MIDOSE-1310 file (N, C-alpha, C; in nm, 2 decimals, decimal comma, always signed):
residues 240
xxxx	+0,08/-0,12/+0,00/+0,00/+0,00/+0,00/+0,09/+0,12/+0,00; +0,06/+0,22/-0,09/+0,14/+0,34/-0,10/+0,09/+0,44/+0,00; +0,19/+0,50/+0,07/+0,17/+0,60/+0,17/+0,19/+0,74/+0,10; +0,08/+0,82/+0,11/+0,08/+0,95/+0,03/+0,05/+1,07/+0,13
xxxx	+0,15/+1,14/+0,17/+0,13/+1,26/+0,25/+0,06/+1,37/+0,17; -0,02/+1,45/+0,25/-0,10/+1,55/+0,18/-0,06/+1,69/+0,23; -0,06/+1,78/+0,13/-0,05/+1,93/+0,16/-0,17/+2,00/+0,10; -0,24/+2,06/+0,19/-0,36/+2,15/+0,14/-0,32/+2,29/+0,15
xxxx	-0,35/+2,37/+0,04/-0,30/+2,50/+0,03/-0,42/+2,60/+0,03; -0,41/+2,70/+0,12/-0,49/+2,82/+0,11/-0,40/+2,94/+0,13; -0,42/+3,03/+0,03/-0,34/+3,15/+0,03/-0,19/+3,12/+0,03; -0,15/+3,02/-0,03/-0,01/+2,98/-0,04/+0,05/+2,91/+0,08
xxxx	-0,03/+2,89/+0,18/+0,01/+2,83/+0,31/-0,04/+2,69/+0,32; +0,03/+2,61/+0,40/+0,00/+2,47/+0,43/-0,10/+2,47/+0,55; -0,23/+2,42/+0,52/-0,33/+2,42/+0,62/-0,40/+2,29/+0,62; -0,48/+2,27/+0,72/-0,57/+2,16/+0,73/-0,71/+2,21/+0,77
xxxx	-0,81/+2,15/+0,71/-0,95/+2,18/+0,76/-1,00/+2,06/+0,85; -1,10/+2,09/+0,92/-1,17/+1,98/+0,99/-1,31/+1,95/+0,93; -1,33/+1,83/+0,89/-1,45/+1,79/+0,82/-1,49/+1,88/+0,71; -1,39/+1,93/+0,64/-1,42/+2,01/+0,52/-1,47/+2,15/+0,54
xxxx	-1,46/+2,20/+0,67/-1,51/+2,33/+0,70/-1,41/+2,44/+0,68; -1,43/+2,53/+0,58/-1,33/+2,63/+0,56/-1,31/+2,73/+0,67; -1,41/+2,74/+0,76/-1,40/+2,83/+0,87/-1,32/+2,76/+0,99; -1,29/+2,63/+0,97/-1,21/+2,56/+1,07/-1,08/+2,52/+1,01
xxxx	-1,00/+2,62/+0,97/-0,87/+2,59/+0,91/-0,76/+2,62/+1,01; -0,66/+2,54/+1,00/-0,54/+2,56/+1,09/-0,42/+2,57/+1,00; -0,34/+2,67/+1,01/-0,22/+2,69/+0,94/-0,10/+2,61/+1,01; -0,04/+2,52/+0,94/+0,07/+2,44/+1,00/+0,20/+2,49/+0,95
xxxx	+0,21/+2,56/+0,84/+0,34/+2,61/+0,79/+0,31/+2,71/+0,68; +0,39/+2,82/+0,69/+0,37/+2,92/+0,59/+0,45/+2,89/+0,46; +0,53/+2,78/+0,46/+0,61/+2,74/+0,34/+0,58/+2,60/+0,31; +0,49/+2,57/+0,21/+0,46/+2,43/+0,17/+0,58/+2,36/+0,11
xxxx	+0,67/+2,44/+0,05/+0,79/+2,38/-0,01/+0,88/+2,31/+0,11; +0,89/+2,38/+0,22/+0,96/+2,33/+0,33/+0,90/+2,20/+0,38; +0,77/+2,19/+0,38/+0,70/+2,07/+0,42/+0,72/+1,96/+0,32; +0,71/+1,99/+0,20/+0,73/+1,89/+0,09/+0,88/+1,83/+0,10
xxxx	+0,97/+1,92/+0,12/+1,11/+1,87/+0,14/+1,13/+1,78/+0,26; +1,05/+1,80/+0,36/+1,06/+1,71/+0,48/+1,01/+1,58/+0,45; +0,91/+1,57/+0,36/+0,85/+1,44/+0,32/+0,96/+1,37/+0,23; +1,02/+1,44/+0,14/+1,11/+1,38/+0,05/+1,24/+1,34/+0,13
xxxx	+1,28/+1,42/+0,22/+1,40/+1,38/+0,30/+1,38/+1,26/+0,39; +1,25/+1,24/+0,42/+1,22/+1,12/+0,50/+1,21/+0,99/+0,42; +1,22/+1,01/+0,29/+1,22/+0,89/+0,20/+1,08/+0,86/+0,14; +0,98/+0,95/+0,16/+0,85/+0,93/+0,10/+0,86/+0,97/-0,05
xxxx	+0,78/+0,91/-0,13/+0,79/+0,93/-0,28/+0,68/+1,00/-0,34; +0,56/+1,01/-0,28/+0,44/+1,07/-0,34/+0,40/+1,19/-0,26; +0,32/+1,27/-0,32/+0,26/+1,39/-0,26/+0,12/+1,42/-0,32; +0,02/+1,43/-0,23/-0,11/+1,47/-0,27/-0,12/+1,62/-0,24
xxxx	-0,12/+1,71/-0,34/-0,12/+1,85/-0,33/-0,26/+1,91/-0,37; -0,32/+1,97/-0,28/-0,46/+2,02/-0,30/-0,46/+2,17/-0,29; -0,51/+2,23/-0,40/-0,53/+2,38/-0,41/-0,67/+2,41/-0,36; -0,69/+2,43/-0,23/-0,82/+2,45/-0,18/-0,89/+2,58/-0,23
xxxx	-0,80/+2,68/-0,25/-0,85/+2,80/-0,31/-0,91/+2,77/-0,45; -0,84/+2,69/-0,52/-0,89/+2,65/-0,66/-1,02/+2,57/-0,65; -1,02/+2,48/-0,56/-1,14/+2,40/-0,54/-1,26/+2,48/-0,51; -1,24/+2,58/-0,43/-1,35/+2,67/-0,38/-1,40/+2,77/-0,49
xxxx	-1,30/+2,82/-0,57/-1,34/+2,92/-0,67/-1,37/+2,86/-0,81; -1,32/+2,74/-0,83/-1,33/+2,68/-0,96/-1,23/+2,71/-1,06; -1,12/+2,78/-1,01/-1,01/+2,82/-1,10/-0,88/+2,79/-1,02; -0,78/+2,73/-1,09/-0,65/+2,71/-1,02/-0,59/+2,84/-0,96
xxxx	-0,55/+2,83/-0,84/-0,50/+2,95/-0,77/-0,35/+2,94/-0,72; -0,31/+2,81/-0,70/-0,18/+2,80/-0,64/-0,08/+2,71/-0,73; -0,08/+2,74/-0,86/+0,01/+2,67/-0,95/+0,15/+2,70/-0,91; +0,18/+2,82/-0,86/+0,32/+2,85/-0,83/+0,37/+2,76/-0,71
xxxx	+0,29/+2,72/-0,62/+0,33/+2,63/-0,52/+0,37/+2,50/-0,58; +0,29/+2,45/-0,67/+0,32/+2,32/-0,74/+0,46/+2,33/-0,81; +0,48/+2,44/-0,88/+0,60/+2,46/-0,95/+0,72/+2,46/-0,85; +0,71/+2,53/-0,74/+0,81/+2,54/-0,64/+0,85/+2,40/-0,58
xxxx	+0,74/+2,33/-0,55/+0,76/+2,19/-0,49/+0,83/+2,10/-0,59; +0,77/+2,10/-0,71/+0,83/+2,01/-0,82/+0,97/+2,05/-0,85; +1,00/+2,17/-0,84/+1,14/+2,22/-0,87/+1,24/+2,19/-0,76; +1,19/+2,16/-0,64/+1,27/+2,15/-0,52/+1,28/+2,00/-0,47
xxxx	+1,19/+1,91/-0,52/+1,19/+1,77/-0,47/+1,17/+1,68/-0,60; +1,19/+1,55/-0,57/+1,16/+1,45/-0,67/+1,03/+1,38/-0,64; +0,95/+1,43/-0,56/+0,82/+1,37/-0,53/+0,73/+1,35/-0,65; +0,66/+1,24/-0,66/+0,56/+1,22/-0,76/+0,43/+1,29/-0,71
xxxx	+0,40/+1,40/-0,77/+0,29/+1,48/-0,72/+0,16/+1,46/-0,80; +0,05/+1,45/-0,73/-0,08/+1,46/-0,79/-0,14/+1,59/-0,74; -0,20/+1,67/-0,83/-0,25/+1,80/-0,80/-0,40/+1,81/-0,83; -0,47/+1,88/-0,74/-0,61/+1,90/-0,76/-0,65/+2,04/-0,72
xxxx	-0,77/+2,08/-0,77/-0,83/+2,21/-0,73/-0,84/+2,31/-0,84; -0,96/+2,32/-0,89/-0,99/+2,42/-1,00/-0,96/+2,38/-1,14; -0,93/+2,25/-1,16/-0,90/+2,21/-1,30/-1,03/+2,18/-1,37; -1,05/+2,25/-1,49/-1,17/+2,24/-1,56/-1,16/+2,25/-1,71
xxxx	-1,04/+2,25/-1,76/-1,02/+2,25/-1,91/-0,89/+2,18/-1,94; -0,88/+2,14/-2,07/-0,76/+2,07/-2,11/-0,63/+2,17/-2,10; -0,66/+2,30/-2,11/-0,55/+2,39/-2,09/-0,50/+2,39/-1,94; -0,60/+2,37/-1,85/-0,56/+2,36/-1,71/-0,48/+2,23/-1,68
xxxx	-0,52/+2,12/-1,75/-0,45/+2,00/-1,73/-0,31/+2,01/-1,78; -0,29/+2,07/-1,90/-0,16/+2,09/-1,95/-0,07/+2,18/-1,86; -0,13/+2,28/-1,81/-0,06/+2,37/-1,71/-0,01/+2,30/-1,59; -0,09/+2,21/-1,54/-0,06/+2,14/-1,42/+0,06/+2,04/-1,45
xxxx	+0,05/+1,97/-1,56/+0,16/+1,88/-1,60/+0,29/+1,96/-1,63; +0,27/+2,08/-1,70/+0,39/+2,16/-1,73/+0,46/+2,22/-1,60; +0,37/+2,23/-1,49/+0,42/+2,29/-1,37/+0,49/+2,18/-1,28; +0,48/+2,05/-1,33/+0,56/+1,95/-1,26/+0,48/+1,84/-1,20
xxxx	+0,35/+1,84/-1,21/+0,27/+1,73/-1,15/+0,28/+1,61/-1,24; +0,28/+1,49/-1,18/+0,28/+1,37/-1,26/+0,14/+1,32/-1,28; +0,05/+1,36/-1,20/-0,09/+1,31/-1,20/-0,18/+1,43/-1,18; -0,29/+1,43/-1,26/-0,40/+1,53/-1,24/-0,51/+1,46/-1,16
xxxx	-0,56/+1,53/-1,05/-0,67/+1,48/-0,97/-0,79/+1,56/-1,00; -0,90/+1,49/-1,03/-1,03/+1,56/-1,06/-1,13/+1,51/-0,97; -1,21/+1,61/-0,92/-1,32/+1,58/-0,82/-1,45/+1,63/-0,88; -1,48/+1,76/-0,85/-1,60/+1,82/-0,90/-1,62/+1,81/-1,05
xxxx	-1,51/+1,83/-1,12/-1,52/+1,83/-1,27/-1,57/+1,69/-1,32; -1,51/+1,58/-1,25/-1,55/+1,45/-1,29/-1,70/+1,42/-1,27; -1,75/+1,48/-1,16/-1,90/+1,46/-1,13/-1,98/+1,53/-1,24; -1,94/+1,65/-1,28/-2,02/+1,73/-1,38/-1,99/+1,70/-1,52
xxxx	-1,87/+1,66/-1,56/-1,83/+1,64/-1,70/-1,76/+1,51/-1,72; -1,82/+1,39/-1,69/-1,76/+1,27/-1,71/-1,72/+1,24/-1,85; -1,79/+1,29/-1,95/-1,76/+1,27/-2,09/-1,63/+1,33/-2,13; -1,60/+1,45/-2,07/-1,47/+1,52/-2,10/-1,36/+1,44/-2,03
xxxx	-1,38/+1,39/-1,91/-1,28/+1,32/-1,84/-1,24/+1,19/-1,92; -1,34/+1,13/-1,99/-1,32/+1,02/-2,07/-1,22/+1,06/-2,19; -1,24/+1,18/-2,24/-1,16/+1,22/-2,35/-1,01/+1,24/-2,30; -1,00/+1,30/-2,18/-0,87/+1,32/-2,12/-0,80/+1,19/-2,09
xxxx	-0,88/+1,09/-2,05/-0,83/+0,96/-2,02/-0,76/+0,90/-2,14; -0,82/+0,92/-2,26/-0,77/+0,87/-2,39/-0,64/+0,95/-2,42; -0,65/+1,08/-2,40/-0,54/+1,18/-2,44/-0,42/+1,15/-2,36; -0,43/+1,14/-2,23/-0,32/+1,14/-2,14/-0,28/+1,00/-2,08
xxxx	-0,38/+0,91/-2,08/-0,35/+0,78/-2,02/-0,41/+0,76/-1,88; -0,45/+0,64/-1,85/-0,52/+0,62/-1,72/-0,43/+0,64/-1,60; -0,29/+0,63/-1,62/-0,20/+0,65/-1,51/-0,18/+0,79/-1,47; -0,23/+0,88/-1,56/-0,22/+1,03/-1,54/-0,34/+1,09/-1,47
xxxx	-0,45/+1,02/-1,46/-0,57/+1,07/-1,41/-0,61/+1,00/-1,28; -0,63/+1,08/-1,17/-0,68/+1,02/-1,04/-0,81/+1,10/-1,01; -0,91/+1,02/-0,98/-1,04/+1,08/-0,94/-1,06/+1,08/-0,79; -1,10/+1,19/-0,74/-1,13/+1,21/-0,60/-1,28/+1,20/-0,58
xxxx	-1,33/+1,11/-0,50/-1,47/+1,10/-0,46/-1,48/+1,15/-0,31; -1,54/+1,27/-0,30/-1,55/+1,32/-0,16/-1,70/+1,30/-0,12; -1,71/+1,23/+0,00/-1,84/+1,17/+0,03/-1,88/+1,22/+0,17; -2,01/+1,25/+0,18/-2,07/+1,28/+0,31/-2,20/+1,21/+0,32
xxxx	-2,22/+1,12/+0,41/-2,34/+1,03/+0,42/-2,37/+0,96/+0,29; -2,26/+0,91/+0,23/-2,27/+0,83/+0,10/-2,31/+0,91/-0,02; -2,31/+1,05/-0,01/-2,34/+1,14/-0,12/-2,21/+1,21/-0,16; -2,19/+1,23/-0,29/-2,08/+1,30/-0,34/-2,10/+1,45/-0,31
xxxx	-1,99/+1,52/-0,27/-1,99/+1,66/-0,25/-1,89/+1,72/-0,35; -1,91/+1,84/-0,39/-1,83/+1,91/-0,49/-1,79/+2,05/-0,44; -1,70/+2,12/-0,53/-1,66/+2,25/-0,50/-1,60/+2,27/-0,36; -1,49/+2,19/-0,34/-1,43/+2,20/-0,20/-1,52/+2,16/-0,09
xxxx	-1,61/+2,06/-0,13/-1,70/+2,00/-0,03/-1,82/+2,09/+0,01; -1,84/+2,20/-0,07/-1,94/+2,30/-0,03/-2,08/+2,27/-0,09; -2,08/+2,19/-0,21/-2,20/+2,17/-0,28/-2,24/+2,02/-0,29; -2,37/+2,00/-0,30/-2,42/+1,86/-0,32/-2,39/+1,82/-0,47
xxxx	-2,32/+1,71/-0,49/-2,29/+1,66/-0,62/-2,41/+1,60/-0,69; -2,52/+1,57/-0,62/-2,64/+1,51/-0,68/-2,62/+1,36/-0,72; -2,53/+1,29/-0,66/-2,51/+1,15/-0,70/-2,45/+1,08/-0,58; -2,48/+0,95/-0,56/-2,43/+0,87/-0,46/-2,29/+0,82/-0,49
xxxx	-2,21/+0,78/-0,39/-2,08/+0,73/-0,42/-2,07/+0,60/-0,51; -2,17/+0,51/-0,49/-2,16/+0,39/-0,57/-2,20/+0,41/-0,71; -2,30/+0,50/-0,73/-2,34/+0,53/-0,87/-2,23/+0,61/-0,94; -2,16/+0,69/-0,86/-2,05/+0,77/-0,92/-1,93/+0,67/-0,96
xxxx	-1,90/+0,58/-0,88/-1,79/+0,49/-0,91/-1,83/+0,40/-1,03; -1,96/+0,36/-1,03/-2,01/+0,28/-1,15/-1,99/+0,36/-1,28; -2,02/+0,49/-1,28/-2,00/+0,57/-1,40/-1,85/+0,58/-1,44; -1,77/+0,60/-1,34/-1,63/+0,61/-1,36/-1,57/+0,48/-1,42
xxxx	-1,61/+0,37/-1,36/-1,57/+0,24/-1,41/-1,61/+0,21/-1,56; -1,72/+0,26/-1,59/-1,78/+0,24/-1,73/-1,69/+0,32/-1,83; -1,62/+0,42/-1,79/-1,54/+0,50/-1,89/-1,39/+0,46/-1,88; -1,36/+0,36/-1,79/-1,22/+0,31/-1,78/-1,14/+0,37/-1,67
xxxx	-1,20/+0,44/-1,58/-1,12/+0,49/-1,47/-1,09/+0,38/-1,37; -0,97/+0,37/-1,33/-0,93/+0,26/-1,23/-0,87/+0,32/-1,10; -0,82/+0,44/-1,11/-0,75/+0,50/-0,99/-0,84/+0,61/-0,92; -0,89/+0,57/-0,80/-0,98/+0,66/-0,73/-0,94/+0,67/-0,59
xxxx	-0,95/+0,79/-0,53/-0,94/+0,80/-0,39/-1,07/+0,85/-0,33; -1,10/+0,80/-0,21/-1,23/+0,84/-0,15/-1,21/+0,90/-0,02; -1,26/+1,02/+0,00/-1,25/+1,09/+0,13/-1,39/+1,09/+0,19; -1,40/+1,04/+0,31/-1,52/+1,06/+0,40/-1,50/+1,19/+0,47
xxxx	-1,58/+1,29/+0,43/-1,57/+1,42/+0,48/-1,59/+1,43/+0,63; -1,68/+1,34/+0,68/-1,71/+1,34/+0,82/-1,59/+1,29/+0,91; -1,49/+1,23/+0,84/-1,37/+1,18/+0,91/-1,25/+1,27/+0,89; -1,25/+1,35/+0,78/-1,13/+1,42/+0,74/-1,09/+1,52/+0,84
xxxx	-0,97/+1,52/+0,88/-0,92/+1,61/+0,98/-0,96/+1,59/+1,12; -1,05/+1,49/+1,14/-1,10/+1,46/+1,28/-1,01/+1,36/+1,35; -0,93/+1,29/+1,28/-0,84/+1,19/+1,34/-0,91/+1,09/+1,43; -1,02/+1,04/+1,38/-1,10/+0,94/+1,46/-1,10/+0,81/+1,39
xxxx	-1,01/+0,78/+1,30/-1,01/+0,66/+1,22/-1,08/+0,67/+1,09; -1,03/+0,59/+0,99/-1,08/+0,60/+0,86/-1,21/+0,52/+0,84; -1,28/+0,54/+0,73/-1,41/+0,47/+0,70/-1,39/+0,33/+0,65; -1,34/+0,25/+0,73/-1,30/+0,11/+0,69/-1,42/+0,04/+0,62
xxxx	-1,54/+0,05/+0,68/-1,65/-0,03/+0,63/-1,69/+0,02/+0,49; -1,69/+0,16/+0,47/-1,72/+0,21/+0,34/-1,62/+0,16/+0,24; -1,49/+0,16/+0,27/-1,39/+0,12/+0,18/-1,41/-0,03/+0,15; -1,44/-0,11/+0,25/-1,46/-0,25/+0,23/-1,58/-0,28/+0,13
xxxx	-1,68/-0,20/+0,14/-1,80/-0,21/+0,05/-1,76/-0,17/-0,09; -1,69/-0,06/-0,10/-1,64/-0,02/-0,24/-1,56/-0,13/-0,30; -1,46/-0,18/-0,23/-1,37/-0,28/-0,29/-1,44/-0,41/-0,32; -1,54/-0,44/-0,24/-1,62/-0,56/-0,26/-1,70/-0,55/-0,39
xxxx	-1,76/-0,43/-0,41/-1,84/-0,41/-0,53/-1,76/-0,38/-0,66; -1,64/-0,32/-0,64/-1,56/-0,28/-0,75/-1,41/-0,33/-0,73; -1,39/-0,46/-0,73/-1,26/-0,52/-0,70/-1,15/-0,48/-0,79; -1,18/-0,43/-0,91/-1,08/-0,40/-1,01/-1,02/-0,26/-1,00
xxxx	-1,08/-0,17/-0,92/-1,03/-0,04/-0,90/-0,91/-0,03/-0,80; -0,83/+0,07/-0,82/-0,72/+0,09/-0,73/-0,77/+0,20/-0,63; -0,81/+0,16/-0,51/-0,88/+0,26/-0,42/-0,78/+0,31/-0,32; -0,77/+0,44/-0,31/-0,68/+0,50/-0,21/-0,78/+0,57/-0,10
xxxx	-0,75/+0,54/+0,02/-0,83/+0,59/+0,13/-0,78/+0,73/+0,17; -0,87/+0,81/+0,22/-0,84/+0,95/+0,26/-0,93/+0,99/+0,37; -0,87/+1,04/+0,48/-0,96/+1,10/+0,59/-0,96/+1,01/+0,71; -0,92/+1,07/+0,82/-0,94/+1,00/+0,95/-0,82/+0,92/+1,00
xxxx	-0,72/+0,90/+0,92/-0,61/+0,82/+0,96/-0,54/+0,88/+1,08; -0,52/+0,81/+1,19/-0,47/+0,86/+1,31/-0,35/+0,78/+1,37; -0,33/+0,66/+1,31/-0,23/+0,57/+1,37/-0,18/+0,47/+1,27; -0,07/+0,40/+1,31/-0,02/+0,30/+1,22/-0,12/+0,18/+1,21
xxxx	-0,19/+0,16/+1,32/-0,30/+0,06/+1,32/-0,40/+0,09/+1,21; -0,44/+0,21/+1,19/-0,54/+0,25/+1,09/-0,48/+0,21/+0,95; -0,35/+0,24/+0,93/-0,29/+0,20/+0,80/-0,29/+0,05/+0,78; -0,26/-0,02/+0,89/-0,26/-0,17/+0,88/-0,40/-0,22/+0,84
xxxx	-0,50/-0,16/+0,90/-0,64/-0,20/+0,86/-0,67/-0,17/+0,71; -0,63/-0,06/+0,67/-0,65/-0,02/+0,53/-0,58/-0,11/+0,43; -0,46/-0,15/+0,47/-0,38/-0,24/+0,39/-0,45/-0,38/+0,39; -0,50/-0,42/+0,50/-0,56/-0,56/+0,51/-0,68/-0,57/+0,43
xxxx	-0,76/-0,46/+0,41/-0,88/-0,47/+0,34/-0,86/-0,45/+0,19; -0,74/-0,42/+0,15/-0,70/-0,41/+0,01/-0,69/-0,28/-0,06; -0,68/-0,17/+0,03/-0,66/-0,04/-0,03/-0,52/-0,03/-0,10; -0,52/+0,04/-0,21/-0,39/+0,06/-0,29/-0,31/+0,16/-0,23
xxxx	-0,37/+0,26/-0,15/-0,29/+0,36/-0,09/-0,37/+0,43/+0,02; -0,30/+0,52/+0,09/-0,36/+0,59/+0,20/-0,31/+0,73/+0,20; -0,39/+0,83/+0,19/-0,35/+0,97/+0,20/-0,36/+1,02/+0,35; -0,25/+1,08/+0,39/-0,24/+1,12/+0,54/-0,20/+1,26/+0,55
xxxx	-0,28/+1,34/+0,63/-0,25/+1,48/+0,64/-0,23/+1,52/+0,79; -0,34/+1,54/+0,86/-0,33/+1,60/+0,99/-0,26/+1,51/+1,09; -0,26/+1,38/+1,07/-0,19/+1,29/+1,17/-0,04/+1,32/+1,16; +0,01/+1,36/+1,05/+0,15/+1,39/+1,03/+0,18/+1,53/+1,11
xxxx	+0,09/+1,63/+1,08/+0,12/+1,76/+1,13/+0,10/+1,77/+1,28; +0,01/+1,68/+1,33/-0,01/+1,67/+1,48/+0,08/+1,57/+1,54; +0,17/+1,51/+1,47/+0,27/+1,42/+1,51/+0,21/+1,30/+1,58; +0,10/+1,25/+1,53/+0,04/+1,12/+1,57/+0,11/+1,01/+1,50
xxxx	+0,17/+1,04/+1,38/+0,25/+0,94/+1,31/+0,37/+1,01/+1,26; +0,49/+0,95/+1,28/+0,61/+1,02/+1,24/+0,64/+0,99/+1,09; +0,72/+1,08/+1,03/+0,76/+1,06/+0,89/+0,85/+0,93/+0,88; +0,93/+0,91/+0,98/+1,01/+0,79/+0,98/+0,93/+0,66/+0,98
xxxx	+0,82/+0,66/+1,06/+0,73/+0,54/+1,06/+0,67/+0,52/+0,92; +0,63/+0,63/+0,86/+0,56/+0,63/+0,72/+0,66/+0,58/+0,62; +0,79/+0,63/+0,63/+0,89/+0,59/+0,53/+0,92/+0,45/+0,54; +0,92/+0,39/+0,66/+0,94/+0,25/+0,68/+0,83/+0,17/+0,62
xxxx	+0,71/+0,21/+0,64/+0,60/+0,14/+0,58/+0,60/+0,14/+0,43; +0,64/+0,26/+0,37/+0,65/+0,28/+0,23/+0,75/+0,19/+0,16; +0,85/+0,15/+0,24/+0,96/+0,06/+0,18/+0,93/-0,08/+0,20; +0,83/-0,12/+0,28/+0,80/-0,26/+0,30/+0,74/-0,33/+0,18
């Protein structure tokens, strides 16, 4: 299982929200590049970089942060937030991301995502399914996506998407444990997808659980910043 640390950006700073609430943000570092370097120095290889300003406004806002991190580390970066055109996709790749992550756009324009899948390849597209009470949320978790998680995954599978991460918003930033039962149900219904868990991870035990049920990866944010899990522990797991 791949360990993927997360950096969420608001106004160029490294922050974390609690349960997707923009009014409950905590700044952990004014320099996201410094944070990314600490991940790379610990031996981690991936980074989940989220432009929360872009997700909220619908337009990429923090491309410069991506460029700075990509220019300063060798991390394999997936980038999300405000991507809504093929020009945006190209800009993200040109800025140094290896993978484009799509959330709200994939809910609203699956037919265009299918075109991008053909254009760039399945390994370059990651879909984020943000869930609250089994319903998809969009625009930085502010809007109702009008579709349930299983219907959404069914549509994604039909167009050839295999790489998906699922965030249970009720768990995100709460550090109360991940939604193991939800992930088990998804993996049972869709065994061919590569599912990455996101939200709620608070301990090595949580990661062990996610590995045991078959998750391909786990995204970890607040547990790192609150020092519930050390980078050394994560690097050791990543090399196993």
